[in-house]
C-alpha positions in Angstrom: 93.0 111.6 89.1 93.1 109.0 86.3 95.0 111.3 83.9 97.4 112.3 86.6 98.8 108.8 86.4 98.6 108.5 82.6 100.4 111.7 81.8 102.4 112.8 84.8 103.7 109.6 86.4 103.5 106.8 83.9 107.2 106.5 83.3 107.9 105.2 86.8 104.6 103.4 86.9 105.4 101.2 83.9 108.9 100.5 85.1 107.3 99.3 88.3 104.7 97.1 86.6 106.3 95.8 83.4 108.7 92.8 83.5 112.2 93.5 82.4 113.5 91.9 79.1 115.2 88.6 79.7 114.2 88.7 83.4 112.2 86.4 85.5 111.0 89.2 87.8 107.2 89.1 87.9 105.1 92.3 87.3 103.7 93.9 90.4 100.2 92.4 89.6 100.0 89.3 87.5 96.5 88.0 88.0 94.1 90.9 87.7 91.5 90.0 85.0 90.8 92.6 82.4 88.1 95.2 82.9 85.4 95.9 80.3 85.9 99.0 78.1 83.6 101.5 76.5 83.7 102.7 72.9 85.7 105.8 72.0 83.9 109.2 72.3 83.2 111.8 69.7 85.8 114.6 69.8 85.7 118.3 69.2 87.7 119.9 66.4 91.1 121.3 67.3 93.9 123.1 65.4 95.8 120.8 63.0 99.1 121.1 64.8 101.2 118.7 66.9 102.3 118.5 70.5 105.6 119.8 69.4 107.1 123.3 69.9 110.3 125.1 68.9 111.7 127.3 71.7 114.1 129.9 70.4 115.8 133.2 70.8 118.5 134.3 68.4 120.6 131.3 67.6 119.4 129.4 70.6 116.7 126.7 70.1 115.4 123.4 71.2 112.4 121.2 70.5 109.9 120.4 73.1 107.5 117.5 72.8 104.6 116.7 75.1 104.5 112.9 75.4 101.9 110.2 76.0 103.9 107.6 77.8 101.8 104.7 76.6 100.2 104.2 73.1 99.0 101.5 70.8 101.5 100.5 68.0 98.7 101.4 65.6 99.1 105.1 66.6 102.3 105.1 64.6 103.9 106.5 62.5 104.3 109.9 64.2 104.0 113.1 62.2 107.0 113.7 59.9 107.5 117.2 61.4 108.2 115.5 64.8 110.5 112.9 63.3 112.4 115.5 61.3 112.9 117.7 64.4 114.4 114.7 66.2 116.7 113.9 63.3 118.1 117.4 63.3 118.7 117.5 67.1 122.0 116.9 68.9 120.6 114.8 71.8 117.4 113.4 73.3 116.3 114.7 76.7 113.6 112.8 78.6 112.2 112.5 82.2 114.3 109.4 82.7 116.9 107.7 80.6 115.0 104.6 79.5 118.0 103.0 77.9 120.0 102.5 81.1 117.3 101.7 83.6 117.5 98.4 85.5 113.8 97.5 85.3 114.1 94.4 87.5 115.7 96.6 90.3 113.0 99.2 89.9 110.3 96.5 90.2 111.9 95.4 93.5 112.2 98.9 94.7 108.6 99.6 93.9 107.5 96.6 95.9 109.7 97.5 98.8 108.2 101.0 98.8 104.6 100.1 97.9 103.9 96.8 99.6 102.7 96.8 103.1 104.8 95.1 105.8 103.5 92.0 107.5 100.5 92.7 109.6 99.4 95.8 107.6 97.1 96.0 104.7 94.5 98.2 103.0 91.9 96.7 105.2 93.5 97.9 108.5 95.2 101.1 107.2 92.3 102.8 105.4 89.3 104.3 106.9 86.5 101.6 107.0 84.2 103.6 104.7 87.0 104.1 102.1 88.0 100.4 102.3 84.4 99.3 101.9 84.1 101.4 98.7 87.4 100.1 97.3 86.4 96.5 98.1 83.0 96.9 96.5 84.4 98.4 93.3 87.2 95.7 93.1 84.6 93.0 93.4 82.5 94.5 90.5 85.6 94.3 88.3 86.6 90.8 89.4 89.8 92.0 90.9 91.5 89.8 93.5 91.1 91.9 96.7 93.5 89.7 98.5 96.3 90.8 96.2 95.2 94.4 96.1 95.1 94.4 99.9 98.8 94.0 100.1 99.6 97.2 98.1 99.7 100.7 99.4 97.1 102.9 97.6 99.6 104.5 95.2 101.0 101.2 94.0 97.6 99.6 93.9 96.3 102.3 91.6 99.4 101.8 89.3 98.8 98.1 89.2 95.1 98.6 88.1 96.3 101.2 85.5 98.8 98.7 84.1 96.0 96.1 83.9 93.8 98.5 82.0 96.5 99.6 79.6 97.3 96.0 78.6 93.6 95.1 78.2 93.0 98.1 76.0 96.0 97.3 73.8 98.3 100.1 75.0 102.0 99.6 75.8 104.8 101.6 77.4 107.1 100.3 74.7 104.9 102.1 72.2 105.0 105.4 74.2 106.4 108.5 72.6 109.4 108.6 75.0 110.2 104.9 74.4 109.9 105.5 70.6 112.5 108.3 70.6 114.7 106.5 73.1 114.9 103.6 70.7 115.6 105.9 67.8 118.3 107.7 69.7 120.0 104.5 70.5 120.0 103.5 66.8 121.3 106.9 65.8 123.9 107.0 68.5 122.5 110.2 69.9 123.2 111.3 73.4 120.3 110.5 75.8 119.9 112.6 79.0 117.5 111.9 81.9 116.1 114.9 83.9 115.2 112.5 86.8 115.7 109.0 87.9 113.1 106.2 88.2 113.8 106.1 92.0 113.0 109.8 92.3 109.7 109.3 90.4 108.7 106.4 92.6 109.5 108.4 95.8 107.2 111.2 94.4 104.3 108.8 94.2 105.0 107.2 97.5 105.1 110.5 99.3 101.8 111.8 98.0 99.4 112.7 100.8 97.4 109.7 102.1 94.1 111.3 101.1 95.3 111.8 97.5 96.6 108.2 97.3 93.2 106.9 98.5 91.4 108.9 96.0 93.7 107.7 93.2 93.0 104.1 94.1 89.2 104.6 94.5 88.9 106.5 91.3 91.0 104.0 89.4 88.4 101.4 90.3 85.3 103.6 89.8 86.4 104.9 86.4 87.5 101.6 85.0 84.5 101.3 82.7 85.5 104.6 81.1 89.2 103.9 80.7 89.2 103.3 77.0 87.0 106.3 76.4 89.4 108.5 78.5 92.4 107.2 76.6 90.9 107.9 73.2 90.0 111.4 74.3 93.5 112.0 75.4 95.1 110.5 72.3 92.7 112.5 70.0 93.6 115.7 71.7 97.3 114.9 71.6 97.3 114.0 67.9 95.7 117.3 67.1 98.0 119.4 69.3 94.9 120.6 71.2 96.5 122.4 74.2 93.0 123.7 75.2 91.8 120.1 75.8 94.9 119.2 77.8 94.5 122.4 79.8 91.0 121.3 80.6 92.2 117.9 81.7 94.9 119.5 83.9 92.3 121.8 85.6 89.8 119.0 86.0 92.2 116.4 87.4 94.2 118.6 89.7 91.5 121.1 90.8 90.8 119.3 94.0 94.4 118.2 94.6 96.7 121.3 94.7 99.4 119.4 96.6 99.5 116.7 94.0 99.7 119.3 91.3 102.6 121.0 93.1 104.5 117.8 93.6 103.9 116.1 90.3 103.8 119.0 87.9 104.8 122.4 89.1 107.8 121.5 91.3 109.2 119.3 88.6 108.8 121.9 85.9 110.6 124.4 88.1 113.4 122.0 88.7 113.9 121.2 85.1 114.1 124.8 83.8 117.7 125.7 84.8 119.0 122.6 83.0 116.8 123.2 79.9 118.0 126.9 79.8 121.6 125.8 80.0 121.0 123.4 77.1 119.5 126.3 75.1 122.6 128.4 75.7 125.0 125.6 74.8 124.6 126.3 71.1 123.4 122.7 70.5 119.8 121.8 69.7 118.2 119.4 72.1 115.0 117.4 71.6 113.1 117.3 74.9 110.3 114.8 75.5 108.3 115.0 78.8 104.7 114.2 79.8 102.1 116.3 77.9 100.6 117.8 81.0 103.9 119.5 81.7 103.4 121.7 78.7 100.2 123.5 79.7 99.0 125.8 82.4 100.5 128.9 84.1 103.2 126.6 85.7 103.8 124.7 82.4 107.0 124.7 80.5 105.5 126.7 77.6 104.6 129.5 79.9 107.9 129.3 81.7 109.9 129.7 78.5 107.8 132.6 77.4 108.4 134.3 80.7 112.1 133.7 80.3 112.0 135.7 77.0 111.9 132.9 74.5 109.7 132.5 71.4 107.5 129.4 71.7 106.2 128.2 68.4 103.8 125.2 68.0 104.7 123.2 64.9 
């Protein structure tokens, strides 16, 4: 479930966990120490393309980018073909409009939704055997269980993810969606959000309890492999390797069909009417959403092909 958070939910996650600029609001978790990391893995060869597609039919076209929502500043610059496509687009479309989001308000909302009320905690809300595993893994990582105890499993897993991203040198502000949001602001391009941060937080909060518990437990159990997993994802993304991302999709969601439905399939289905209207408008839009939304039978690439559009990887 690790990559579910990284690629499907990270926009809301990092709004919840990252302090706002010029704000005294604390992050959801301040004092978790850093986990140890593993060296990056060897990767298999993939086609020398990018996670960028042109969707077209006749005079209608848009660009579609699969994003990693957190990167290291050293991962830049992006490929020139991607930057050039952005420059020649009318407007930027992303999961949420990152330029008009009240981060401090979203932090408070995340805590209201994700912190247990007085008298409740992980200890008395989870099955004893699950809590014992979580407590044991947290102790191994040096995580303050008293702090983690106060958070519902979905928010606890986000807090751990945020800790791991920072320790490994990754940042939301270096994510692909933030990068293009900054460029759009500087170029005075229109910026459109397909969803709101509130909607994304509600999606996470409403995941089935068993899925939330698994997210938290696996966030702890897989901490030692975090940097390895991230390097594998980034390598696949940089090479435009859709087969690798398809494998990640199937691996991460195979046991969690409801999570796949809520976090990927339903959202893709909801976005399509708006994206089709943009195609028919005569203007060219530059669409940036999480990379896992591209692949699979319910992915955006397959949906555009079924709608009769040509889908060309650049």
